[in-house]
Residue, then its C-alpha position, 0 to 999 in steps of 0.5 A: m213544757k217541750t213535750f206539750a208544745l210538740s204534741v200541741v203541733r202534732c195535733l194542729t197538724a193533723l187538724l190543718f193538713v191531714v183533714p178527715p173527708a168530713a171536716v172541708a172547707a165550705p164547698d159555697l168557697g172553698r178554702i178561704f185564703a185571705l179576708a179583707p174588709s170591702n169599701g161601701s159595705d159591710g162584708v169582707l172580700a174572701a180570696t179563693r181558688e176561684g176568685l175573690y167573692l164579696v161575702q155579706p154577714d147575712g151569708r149572701l156571697t158575690l163573685r167580685a172578681k173571677r180570675d184563672g187560678g184564683f187568689l192566694a193572697l190579699a191585703i189591703d192599703p190601711s190608708d185607702a180603702n179602695m186599694l187593695y194587693g192580691s196574688g195567684q199562682s202566677g202573674g207577679l203582684l196585682r192591683s186594684n184602685d176600685g176595691g177588688n172589681h179590676w186588677q192589673r199587674q203592679s210588679q214590675a220584677g220579683p216573684e211570680s207568685f206570693t202566698l201572704l201579703t201585707v202592708s204597713p200601717i203607717d206607709g202604704k207604699r211598704l208591702y211585705a210579701v211571702a214566697d221563697g223568702v219574705y220579701r219587701s217593697s217601698d213602692s206599692g209593690r213594683t219592685w221588691t227586695r229579698s229581707g231574708d228567710a221566713p220562720d219555721k212553719l210559717m202560717n201568717i204574718s201582719a205588718s204594724p206599727g212596731g214591726l212585723y210578726a209571723g203566726t207560725e206552728g212554734g209560737l209568735r215571731f216578730s222582726s224589727d228589720d222587715g223579715a231580715s231577723w226574727r226573734p220569739a214574740s212570746m214565751l209559748r211555744i205555740p202554733v199561732t195559726m193567725v195573727s193580725a196587726e192594725p194602725d194603732g198598734t191593736l193586734y189580734s192572734f188565734q193560739f191553738g189550746q187558747g183561743f182568739l186573742k188581743a193585745h196592744e204594742p208594746e206589752l203584747a199581754w195577751t187577753p182572751l177573748a173567745n175559745t168557742f170554736g171546737g177544733q177548728a182554728i182561725l186562719v184569716m182575719a180582717r176588721n170591717g167597721n165594728q164587725l170582726f170576720a174570721a175564716t177558719h182552716i176549714g173554710k168556715l167564716f164567722v162575724s164578730a160583733d163584739d169586738g171578738r168575745s162571740w162569734q156567730a158562724i156565717s151561712r150557717p144551717r137552718g137550725p131547729e124548725s120541727a117539733a122533735e128538732k126542737r125538743g132535741e135542742k132542749l135536750f141537747a143543751g141539758n145533757c150534751q153541749t157542756c162537751h160538744g159545745a155550742a151548736g154542736i161544734g165540738e171541744a175547744p182544746q184548752f192549753g195544758k190539758s190533753l188533747q187526746g178524747l176531745a169531744p167531736a163536732l157533732d154539726d156537719s164539720a166533722h164525722a156526725w154524718h157518716h153515720s147512720d140515724q140508728q148509730l148515731q142513737n145507739t151511741i147515745l144510749k149506749g155509749s161509744p162503740v170504742p173505749n171511752s170515759r167520758m162518752v157514756a151510756f145515756e139510756g138511764r137519763l134518756s129514752p129512745s124517742d129522747a135520742e131520736d129527738l137529739v139526732a133529730y136536732m143535730k141533723s138541722l145543724w148539717n148542710e145539704r150535703a151531710l143531709r143527702c150523703q149521710g151514713a155510708k153514702h159518704m163514701n159515694p164518689g159524689c160525696m167524697t171532698h175534693 
């Protein structure tokens, strides 16, 4: 178990912090630091380096509040849908009384920047935040007390009726004393990139190798709901009504209307339209989808199984668009150019025209930048990530 856990941590670190040039945050938003429900809308508010955006399920974006340095943390008061708290690179804790349109400084003392925020679901005046440690406030963020050190390799925190949860690269942690001390909340020592608690004691988490899960306090018997995000890891989540919204480490947004059992990408590319693309879609479903995932999202890691040789994403979130049409067709027909027992030659089953149709379908899953920068052009200055 220890060896497996260490290999998972190394793999997750590679995913989250050594992301290849193709695997980047969506260019329309950049990195998404937090999500919060938007009152009076069926969308969510996304905290970014530019500011606060309203994101609708159909992909429409509206800049709700622009701010120098943007927002690095965001949280909503569960008892007041218009009350939001946020923090940027400076300025201390900020507060909005109108759903994020206008902001003012709230903190009178304490750190000038918080990276994580959460509000108690049973006391809207009690806030928790992370800066150089874990901080707590009992007066709506006006004054702060440092409770203790944050858990090692912290990724996410969430206050529940029972206490404070922390997702870390070493597993799920729990504190019953406002963050002064932490204990394991699960026997599994695998990365928990997201944990989100609700006022009724329901918890959601994303656990590397297991996917999106749900549990209830105090038992915490986790039920797997979905593991269909390929190599992407959910970092932040928010609920608005019956819909769940999630953002992954490469800035992709997803929405679920069935409590997390199935997810749809927000702002996804156009998809197959031409005859060739539609033929390719059928060929993909019959020959490629088992490994490369629905709509080419990639193969999700599975707990207890090797992390080596996972089938990569073929949409615009990985390296597929770094290759020319001919290179992609050759890989389909001749097999992987590097030793790979899984990506075998398909020329005995598929014709050259089939390979062309498959590539046409793959390209219908790419965004404008991937199409414009395909192949050798991906190294051009205008195509490199920033």
